[in-house]
NURO-308343 format. One record per residue (C-alpha): residue in three letters; residue number from 1; x, y, z. Coordinates in steps of 0.001 Angstrom, whole numbers, plus 500000, padded with zeros to 6 digits. Example, Ala and Ser with C-alpha at 12.3 -4.5 7.8 and 13.67 -1.06 7.14 Angstrom:
REM residues 2
<ALA 1 <512300 495500 507800>>,
<SER 2 <513670 498940 507140>>,
//
This chain:
REM residues 483
<MET 1 <211136 665627 388842>>,
<ASN 2 <212883 666004 392202>>,
<LYS 3 <211550 667909 395214>>,
<GLN 4 <213970 670796 394783>>,
<TYR 5 <212851 671298 391178>>,
<LYS 6 <209182 671250 392255>>,
<LYS 7 <209896 673748 395022>>,
<SER 8 <211730 676078 392644>>,
<THR 9 <208902 675809 390103>>,
<LEU 10 <206274 676711 392706>>,
<VAL 11 <208314 679738 393854>>,
<ILE 12 <208657 680935 390266>>,
<LEU 13 <204966 680469 389439>>,
<ALA 14 <204004 682399 392542>>,
<ALA 15 <206344 685197 391538>>,
<VAL 16 <204961 685318 388002>>,
<LEU 17 <201348 685383 389152>>,
<GLY 18 <202188 688071 391689>>,
<GLY 19 <204032 690156 389110>>,
<CYS 20 <207127 690559 391303>>,
<SER 21 <210854 689934 390966>>,
<LEU 22 <212233 686471 391592>>,
<MET 23 <215000 687943 393744>>,
<PRO 24 <214396 687231 397474>>,
<ASN 25 <213773 690232 399708>>,
<TYR 26 <217024 691069 401462>>,
<GLU 27 <217012 691136 405258>>,
<ARG 28 <220164 691921 407201>>,
<PRO 29 <221017 689032 409552>>,
<VAL 30 <220744 689667 413272>>,
<THR 31 <224111 690783 414640>>,
<PRO 32 <225547 687630 416269>>,
<VAL 33 <227327 689376 419149>>,
<PRO 34 <226333 690550 422640>>,
<THR 35 <224486 693849 422920>>,
<ALA 36 <227134 695257 425283>>,
<TRP 37 <230903 695122 425608>>,
<PRO 38 <232510 692880 428250>>,
<ASP 39 <232571 694190 431816>>,
<SER 40 <236370 694468 431646>>,
<VAL 41 <236062 697235 429038>>,
<THR 42 <235911 700837 430228>>,
<LEU 43 <233775 703093 428044>>,
<LYS 44 <232978 706769 428038>>,
<THR 45 <229340 707791 428256>>,
<THR 46 <228179 709032 424863>>,
<THR 47 <225246 708885 422529>>,
<GLY 48 <227287 708256 419390>>,
<LEU 49 <230660 707836 417790>>,
<ALA 50 <233252 710591 417951>>,
<LEU 51 <236129 709499 415722>>,
<ALA 52 <238659 712018 414470>>,
<ASP 53 <240346 711920 411083>>,
<TRP 54 <243872 710539 411035>>,
<GLN 55 <245386 714042 410791>>,
<HIS 56 <243891 714844 414197>>,
<TYR 57 <244349 711422 415738>>,
<PHE 58 <248087 711316 414939>>,
<PRO 59 <249396 714816 415794>>,
<ASP 60 <253095 714119 415109>>,
<PRO 61 <253833 716197 411939>>,
<ARG 62 <256438 713697 410739>>,
<LEU 63 <254000 710807 411068>>,
<GLN 64 <251326 712824 409244>>,
<ALA 65 <253717 713398 406340>>,
<LEU 66 <254598 709692 406220>>,
<ILE 67 <250946 708615 406184>>,
<ALA 68 <250195 711102 403398>>,
<ALA 69 <253130 709738 401384>>,
<ALA 70 <251925 706154 401866>>,
<LEU 71 <248393 707016 400754>>,
<GLU 72 <249869 708480 397586>>,
<ASN 73 <252597 705973 396740>>,
<ASN 74 <251746 702611 398295>>,
<ARG 75 <251452 700079 395454>>,
<ASP 76 <248926 697838 397179>>,
<LEU 77 <246622 700810 397714>>,
<ARG 78 <246940 701684 394022>>,
<ILE 79 <245891 698137 393164>>,
<ALA 80 <242910 698317 395520>>,
<THR 81 <241853 701669 394059>>,
<ALA 82 <242174 700356 390497>>,
<ARG 83 <239977 697416 391433>>,
<ILE 84 <237264 699882 392397>>,
<ALA 85 <237439 701404 388930>>,
<GLU 86 <237303 697909 387447>>,
<ALA 87 <234261 696908 389521>>,
<ARG 88 <232501 700182 388744>>,
<ALA 89 <233072 699635 385019>>,
<GLN 90 <231675 696107 385308>>,
<TYR 91 <228627 697523 387041>>,
<GLY 92 <228243 700081 384252>>,
<ILE 93 <228357 697319 381643>>,
<GLN 94 <225732 695280 383462>>,
<ARG 95 <223554 698361 384052>>,
<ALA 96 <223606 699097 380307>>,
<ASP 97 <221848 695784 379638>>,
<ARG 98 <218649 697211 381113>>,
<LEU 99 <218320 699606 378158>>,
<PRO 100 <218091 698849 374414>>,
<ASN 101 <221260 698974 372358>>,
<LEU 102 <220801 700859 369092>>,
<ASN 103 <223298 700820 366232>>,
<LEU 104 <223463 702824 363026>>,
<ALA 105 <224466 700472 360201>>,
<ALA 106 <225164 700950 356485>>,
<THR 107 <225651 697783 354431>>,
<ARG 108 <226119 696695 350821>>,
<ASN 109 <225238 693172 349722>>,
<ALA 110 <226324 691915 346291>>,
<SER 111 <225901 688447 344821>>,
<LEU 112 <226295 686783 341420>>,
<THR 113 <224384 683617 340523>>,
<PRO 114 <225633 681895 337339>>,
<ALA 115 <223150 680976 334625>>,
<GLY 116 <223502 677248 335314>>,
<ALA 117 <222409 677736 338922>>,
<SER 118 <219776 680386 338321>>,
<ILE 119 <216110 679483 338245>>,
<THR 120 <215679 681875 335328>>,
<GLY 121 <218415 680287 333244>>,
<SER 122 <220258 683615 333175>>,
<ALA 123 <223051 684964 335304>>,
<MET 124 <221729 687051 338210>>,
<ASN 125 <223758 689967 339568>>,
<ILE 126 <222053 691368 342688>>,
<GLN 127 <223068 694573 344415>>,
<ARG 128 <221472 695879 347623>>,
<TYR 129 <222280 698890 349820>>,
<ASP 130 <220836 699319 353313>>,
<VAL 131 <221014 702147 355873>>,
<GLY 132 <219132 701830 359127>>,
<VAL 133 <218988 701832 362899>>,
<ASN 134 <219238 698360 364439>>,
<LEU 135 <217899 697078 367744>>,
<VAL 136 <220184 694224 368798>>,
<SER 137 <218710 691436 370948>>,
<TYR 138 <217062 693553 373639>>,
<GLU 139 <215751 691348 376436>>,
<LEU 140 <212387 692231 377987>>,
<ASP 141 <213043 691841 381690>>,
<PHE 142 <209664 690370 382682>>,
<TRP 143 <211070 688101 385368>>,
<GLY 144 <213747 690392 386776>>,
<ARG 145 <216744 688417 385492>>,
<VAL 146 <218554 691462 384124>>,
<SER 147 <217694 693619 387150>>,
<SER 148 <218953 690853 389463>>,
<LEU 149 <222251 690732 387592>>,
<ASN 150 <222397 694513 387810>>,
<ALA 151 <221853 694359 391592>>,
<PHE 152 <224573 691705 391818>>,
<ALA 153 <227049 693898 389908>>,
<LYS 154 <226238 696967 392001>>,
<ALA 155 <226673 695095 395283>>,
<SER 156 <229962 693647 394030>>,
<TYR 157 <231145 697150 393175>>,
<LEU 158 <230196 698523 396594>>,
<ALA 159 <231891 695542 398270>>,
<THR 160 <235080 696366 396371>>,
<GLU 161 <234851 699995 397447>>,
<SER 162 <234392 699007 401096>>,
<ALA 163 <237318 696601 400827>>,
<GLN 164 <239467 699469 399532>>,
<ARG 165 <238412 701605 402512>>,
<ALA 166 <239315 698742 404838>>,
<PHE 167 <242750 698496 403231>>,
<ARG 168 <243196 702264 403468>>,
<LEU 169 <242487 702159 407194>>,
<SER 170 <244889 699242 407592>>,
<LEU 171 <247575 701136 405690>>,
<ILE 172 <247198 704181 407946>>,
<ALA 173 <247448 701981 411036>>,
<ASP 174 <250379 699988 409608>>,
<VAL 175 <252367 703133 408789>>,
<ALA 176 <251712 704510 412277>>,
<ASN 177 <252755 701226 413885>>,
<ALA 178 <255892 700997 411744>>,
<TYR 179 <256814 704572 412644>>,
<LEU 180 <256226 703922 416336>>,
<SER 181 <258301 700742 416120>>,
<LEU 182 <261116 702736 414496>>,
<LEU 183 <260924 705296 417297>>,
<GLU 184 <261004 702488 419846>>,
<MET 185 <264089 700903 418305>>,
<THR 186 <265749 704309 417966>>,
<GLU 187 <265210 705170 421636>>,
<ARG 188 <266210 701704 422798>>,
<THR 189 <269344 701939 420650>>,
<GLN 190 <270180 705326 422156>>,
<LEU 191 <269720 703902 425641>>,
<ALA 192 <271905 700907 424771>>,
<ASP 193 <274581 703181 423311>>,
<ALA 194 <274623 705275 426492>>,
<THR 195 <274815 702072 428527>>,
<VAL 196 <277790 700833 426483>>,
<LYS 197 <279624 704085 427184>>,
<THR 198 <278806 703914 430904>>,
<ARG 199 <279939 700316 431223>>,
<ALA 200 <283081 701118 429253>>,
<GLU 201 <283877 703813 431822>>,
<THR 202 <283163 701368 434645>>,
<ARG 203 <285422 698756 433054>>,
<GLU 204 <288208 701328 432645>>,
<LEU 205 <287828 702450 436248>>,
<ILE 206 <288014 698881 437555>>,
<SER 207 <290999 698223 435287>>,
<ARG 208 <292890 701110 436887>>,
<ARG 209 <291854 699949 440351>>,
<ARG 210 <293105 696445 439501>>,
<ASP 211 <296422 697878 438359>>,
<ALA 212 <296602 699721 441678>>,
<GLY 213 <295866 696492 443531>>,
<VAL 214 <292482 697697 444845>>,
<SER 215 <290255 695474 442630>>,
<SER 216 <290700 691840 441718>>,
<ASP 217 <290743 690082 438355>>,
<THR 218 <287250 688799 439168>>,
<ASP 219 <285957 692361 439435>>,
<TRP 220 <287471 693249 436071>>,
<LEU 221 <286050 690141 434375>>,
<ARG 222 <282578 690976 435666>>,
<ALA 223 <282908 694503 434274>>,
<GLU 224 <284232 693131 430969>>,
<GLY 225 <281312 690682 430674>>,
<SER 226 <278785 693402 431477>>,
<TYR 227 <280354 695676 428856>>,
<GLN 228 <280376 693022 426129>>,
<SER 229 <276768 692136 426926>>,
<ALA 230 <275782 695766 426351>>,
<VAL 231 <277755 695854 423070>>,
<ALA 232 <275938 692728 421861>>,
<GLU 233 <272540 694187 422785>>,
<LEU 234 <273417 697428 420977>>,
<ALA 235 <274242 695496 417793>>,
<ASN 236 <270972 693565 418079>>,
<LEU 237 <268955 696762 418501>>,
<GLU 238 <270724 698449 415577>>,
<ARG 239 <269774 695468 413404>>,
<GLN 240 <266135 695739 414471>>,
<GLN 241 <266192 699505 413904>>,
<ALA 242 <267375 699019 410314>>,
<ALA 243 <264682 696375 409725>>,
<ALA 244 <261996 698697 411125>>,
<GLU 245 <263115 701487 408798>>,
<ASN 246 <263111 699149 405785>>,
<PHE 247 <259578 697981 406583>>,
<LEU 248 <258389 701570 406914>>,
<ASN 249 <259931 702399 403527>>,
<LEU 250 <258053 699454 401999>>,
<LEU 251 <254739 700774 403306>>,
<LEU 252 <255570 704272 402066>>,
<GLY 253 <256330 703022 398571>>,
<GLN 254 <259561 705044 398697>>,
<SER 255 <262448 705811 401016>>,
<MET 256 <261950 708363 403759>>,
<ALA 257 <265043 710102 402414>>,
<GLU 258 <263179 710753 399142>>,
<ILE 259 <260374 712697 400834>>,
<LYS 260 <261023 716408 400462>>,
<ASP 261 <260690 718767 403416>>,
<LEU 262 <259990 715928 405851>>,
<PRO 263 <259257 717682 409161>>,
<ALA 264 <260939 716818 412411>>,
<GLY 265 <259225 714199 414510>>,
<ARG 266 <258394 713802 418156>>,
<SER 267 <259795 711392 420672>>,
<LEU 268 <257822 708312 421622>>,
<THR 269 <256772 709968 424883>>,
<ASP 270 <255536 713124 423137>>,
<GLN 271 <253412 711486 420420>>,
<GLY 272 <250201 712891 421913>>,
<ILE 273 <248007 710066 420627>>,
<SER 274 <244822 709794 422654>>,
<SER 275 <242826 706571 422604>>,
<ASP 276 <239781 708134 424253>>,
<LEU 277 <237500 707103 421411>>,
<PHE 278 <233813 706742 422067>>,
<ALA 279 <233027 703132 421390>>,
<GLY 280 <229229 703172 421636>>,
<LEU 281 <227174 699984 421399>>,
<PRO 282 <228598 696934 419576>>,
<ALA 283 <226123 697081 416680>>,
<GLU 284 <226725 700811 416254>>,
<VAL 285 <230475 700280 416056>>,
<LEU 286 <230741 697049 414115>>,
<LEU 287 <228231 697784 411357>>,
<ARG 288 <230173 700858 410242>>,
<ARG 289 <233468 698997 409761>>,
<PRO 290 <234366 698787 406067>>,
<ASP 291 <235214 695080 406254>>,
<VAL 292 <231743 694395 407670>>,
<LEU 293 <230165 696614 405013>>,
<ALA 294 <232076 694723 402313>>,
<ALA 295 <230857 691378 403680>>,
<GLU 296 <227276 692645 403715>>,
<GLN 297 <227526 693799 400099>>,
<GLN 298 <228798 690342 399180>>,
<LEU 299 <225737 688935 400945>>,
<ILE 300 <223468 691291 398978>>,
<ALA 301 <225186 690179 395762>>,
<ALA 302 <224622 686516 396641>>,
<ASN 303 <220962 687279 397363>>,
<ALA 304 <220566 688994 393966>>,
<ASN 305 <222197 686075 392197>>,
<ILE 306 <219393 683816 393425>>,
<GLY 307 <216888 685939 391496>>,
<ALA 308 <218890 685599 388287>>,
<ALA 309 <219186 681831 388752>>,
<ARG 310 <215444 681435 389358>>,
<ALA 311 <214586 683499 386285>>,
<ALA 312 <216424 680998 384105>>,
<PHE 313 <213430 678647 384501>>,
<LEU 314 <211174 681067 382621>>,
<PRO 315 <210976 682122 378956>>,
<ARG 316 <213468 684708 377806>>,
<ILE 317 <211963 687231 375403>>,
<SER 318 <214287 689232 373200>>,
<LEU 319 <213635 691774 370450>>,
<THR 320 <215722 692292 367343>>,
<GLY 321 <214777 694696 364576>>,
<SER 322 <215793 697511 362294>>,
<VAL 323 <214269 700467 360460>>,
<GLY 324 <215816 702390 357576>>,
<THR 325 <216029 702470 353775>>,
<ALA 326 <217020 699911 351142>>,
<SER 327 <217759 700148 347417>>,
<ARG 328 <219441 698284 344580>>,
<SER 329 <221596 701319 343862>>,
<LEU 330 <223452 703648 346189>>,
<SER 331 <221827 706718 344614>>,
<GLY 332 <218332 705400 345319>>,
<LEU 333 <218735 704842 349031>>,
<PHE 334 <216681 707846 350023>>,
<ASP 335 <214153 707902 347163>>,
<ALA 336 <210438 707702 347853>>,
<GLY 337 <209280 704195 348614>>,
<SER 338 <212731 702982 349755>>,
<GLY 339 <211734 702564 353434>>,
<ALA 340 <212446 699160 354952>>,
<TRP 341 <212044 697550 358350>>,
<SER 342 <212341 694218 360062>>,
<PHE 343 <211114 692930 363434>>,
<GLN 344 <212229 689617 364918>>,
<PRO 345 <210923 688873 368411>>,
<ALA 346 <212160 685620 369931>>,
<ILE 347 <210960 683542 372854>>,
<ILE 348 <213323 680957 374304>>,
<LEU 349 <211807 678497 376757>>,
<PRO 350 <214078 675951 378435>>,
<LEU 351 <212642 672453 378064>>,
<PHE 352 <215355 670045 379127>>,
<ASP 353 <218857 670792 380426>>,
<ALA 354 <219489 667697 382564>>,
<GLY 355 <218938 669665 385780>>,
<ARG 356 <221480 672397 384976>>,
<THR 357 <219109 675288 385780>>,
<SER 358 <217931 673697 389025>>,
<ALA 359 <221541 673066 390030>>,
<ASN 360 <222361 676732 389392>>,
<VAL 361 <219603 677727 391816>>,
<ASP 362 <221021 675322 394397>>,
<ILE 363 <224465 676834 393900>>,
<ALA 364 <223088 680374 394357>>,
<ASN 365 <221267 679349 397552>>,
<ALA 366 <224376 677631 398923>>,
<ARG 367 <226508 680678 398174>>,
<LYS 368 <224065 682850 400061>>,
<VAL 369 <224321 680553 403090>>,
<ILE 370 <228108 680855 402845>>,
<ALA 371 <227861 684657 402544>>,
<VAL 372 <225636 684849 405635>>,
<ALA 373 <228077 682723 407638>>,
<GLU 374 <231048 684809 406463>>,
<TYR 375 <229219 688036 407323>>,
<GLU 376 <228412 686792 410818>>,
<LYS 377 <231963 685503 411291>>,
<ILE 378 <233463 688869 410357>>,
<ILE 379 <231182 690623 412843>>,
<GLN 380 <232167 688197 415600>>,
<GLN 381 <235855 688676 414800>>,
<ALA 382 <235375 692444 414796>>,
<PHE 383 <233663 692287 418198>>,
<ARG 384 <236553 690328 419648>>,
<GLU 385 <239130 692676 418104>>,
<VAL 386 <237504 695828 419483>>,
<ALA 387 <236910 694268 422922>>,
<ASP 388 <240535 693080 423126>>,
<LEU 389 <241908 696470 422101>>,
<LEU 390 <239694 698392 424501>>,
<ASN 391 <240849 696123 427304>>,
<ALA 392 <244503 696327 426198>>,
<ARG 393 <244315 700119 426148>>,
<ASP 394 <243364 700204 429840>>,
<LYS 395 <245671 697421 431039>>,
<LEU 396 <248695 698694 429105>>,
<ALA 397 <248149 702159 430590>>,
<ALA 398 <248343 700665 434082>>,
<GLN 399 <251349 698548 433102>>,
<LEU 400 <253127 701568 431611>>,
<ALA 401 <252627 703612 434782>>,
<ALA 402 <254133 700828 436881>>,
<GLN 403 <256965 700168 434437>>,
<GLN 404 <257903 703842 434234>>,
<ALA 405 <257855 704116 438035>>,
<ASN 406 <260152 701088 438176>>,
<ALA 407 <262519 702657 435618>>,
<ASP 408 <262647 705906 437607>>,
<ALA 409 <263346 703976 440823>>,
<GLN 410 <266112 701918 439185>>,
<ASN 411 <267762 705054 437765>>,
<LEU 412 <267734 706676 441174>>,
<LEU 413 <269093 703492 442754>>,
<LEU 414 <271898 703389 440174>>,
<ARG 415 <272975 706934 440996>>,
<LEU 416 <272992 706130 444716>>,
<VAL 417 <274977 702928 444257>>,
<GLU 418 <277514 704675 442023>>,
<ALA 419 <277964 707403 444660>>,
<ARG 420 <278421 704785 447383>>,
<TYR 421 <280917 702937 445188>>,
<GLN 422 <282948 706123 444701>>,
<ALA 423 <282985 706467 448483>>,
<GLY 424 <284167 702867 448829>>,
<ILE 425 <281088 701716 450692>>,
<VAL 426 <279831 699078 448197>>,
<SER 427 <281535 696711 445767>>,
<ASN 428 <281556 696955 442025>>,
<LEU 429 <279257 693927 441909>>,
<GLU 430 <276415 696048 443272>>,
<VAL 431 <277180 698693 440655>>,
<LEU 432 <276981 696158 437838>>,
<ASP 433 <273719 694760 439205>>,
<ALA 434 <272256 698261 439459>>,
<GLN 435 <273348 699031 435898>>,
<ARG 436 <271682 695886 434562>>,
<GLU 437 <268453 696550 436441>>,
<SER 438 <268346 700177 435309>>,
<PHE 439 <268995 699229 431690>>,
<ALA 440 <266346 696493 431710>>,
<ALA 441 <263776 698765 433360>>,
<GLY 442 <264427 701555 430859>>,
<GLN 443 <264138 699179 427897>>,
<GLY 444 <260940 697718 429346>>,
<ALA 445 <259359 701149 429775>>,
<ILE 446 <260042 702012 426134>>,
<GLN 447 <258590 698679 424978>>,
<VAL 448 <255392 699027 427008>>,
<ARG 449 <254916 702631 425858>>,
<ARG 450 <255172 701544 422239>>,
<ALA 451 <252758 698660 422929>>,
<TRP 452 <250231 701145 424334>>,
<PHE 453 <250537 703339 421244>>,
<THR 454 <250157 700258 419042>>,
<ALA 455 <246917 699364 420844>>,
<ALA 456 <245681 702938 420386>>,
<THR 457 <246569 702822 416682>>,
<GLN 458 <244871 699467 416127>>,
<LEU 459 <241841 700742 418034>>,
<TYR 460 <241561 703621 415573>>,
<LYS 461 <241392 701088 412735>>,
<ALA 462 <239091 698711 414623>>,
<LEU 463 <236566 701481 415308>>,
<ALA 464 <236476 702305 411571>>,
<GLY 465 <238582 705454 411906>>,
<GLU 466 <237476 708168 409516>>,
<SER 467 <233841 708654 408663>>,
<ASN 468 <232595 707678 405221>>,
<ASP 469 <232053 711330 404291>>,
<SER 470 <235604 712222 405289>>,
<VAL 471 <237099 709463 403170>>,
<ALA 472 <234929 710279 400166>>,
<SER 473 <235914 713949 400255>>,
<LYS 474 <239636 713121 400205>>,
<GLN 475 <239768 710172 397810>>,
<GLU 476 <238844 711594 394421>>,
<THR 477 <239006 708206 392758>>,
<LEU 478 <236143 706834 394855>>,
<VAL 479 <232936 707707 393044>>,
<ARG 480 <229647 706308 394286>>,
<ALA 481 <227731 704114 391872>>,
<PRO 482 <224718 705798 390258>>,
<GLU 483 <221346 704649 391416>>,
//
């Protein structure tokens, strides 16, 4: 007998003598992250979380309609929701094992024994009719095996539900990001289209000046190259705009054109998304995230599985029986004196299984260690994600202010250079340089603005977005498991 087997036996004997379950008491692991956010993160002073629902967080009516369509039609969300129903049904099956199963049965048994095989030397024709209520192999849960399996099934169900909530949050954030990316590509395409037209006018002007002998072939070639560069960039942006729209349609589960009464949207500048979310303390934020809740439920399930594995060392007591009436003829089933019953208790005690039961306990313990490590890893990843997004929110805001100021300055410079060129003070080379700088600054401002909105959107998801009560009230398919 090895040491692990002896240790398991001692634990089980102690549990039996103490009259308690063999399932270990669950204790949530200490959160393996700092108690405060990094110094680079700016937080608002608050005593708790203040997270709005997605309808309030994303005020653009077009985006709201797209998110609602995705929540209704996205195929991956349908799969995740169906898995909740599957896990809940599995929990219901396991929960039913804690109660006896009773069946109403009516049977007829007939047999004929020939004379040569009969002990009486005569043919025997036996008829028997039975009607009764049967108790089928009901296990007395002395050692908590069935209750441990029930706890395992319930935790697995709740983990599936939390995973569905995590996917729902991700879908909301993904639709918002895809919509913002489409707006970015649309505005950058519009800017590129306007730039193509402007450079076409500049090229035409220089062409006329060359014909008049005022400009050289070099000036015209520069204008031609600048124009073709803008045309190429416009084609590239149109390709990215089409790809962004296709990706958004995939998330929606349908084409935007198929959505009836789709309201008009806002520009990227007028989205009105505010990232002023109250973060609170790390433990307060991270422990409410659905992915963390799912990992904890998996840990609870692994803990419950240890109890079921330990109980396999002990005798399993099951009851089988029936009560009803019996008769040789169908008409005599309910006559006086026809009552019948049977009772068959069984005790099964494992004697030798070549270490299989002990190995199952080792497996359960190892899986719990894995579940603890995965739970702690998810919390650490969540801490990093929230800290990065909080920092990105502040730094991107500063970057956007500088980038927009640069774009405004370059636009003003372009107008001044064009006026000076019309007056013959500067060369067309300065005009082309000013056009390139203005175009690049405008494109950069749009990109940084979209990056800031992306950080704000991801922060909504990272801080667990909607409250549990809000989600439960809107998702009719999510029904809490009975106690």
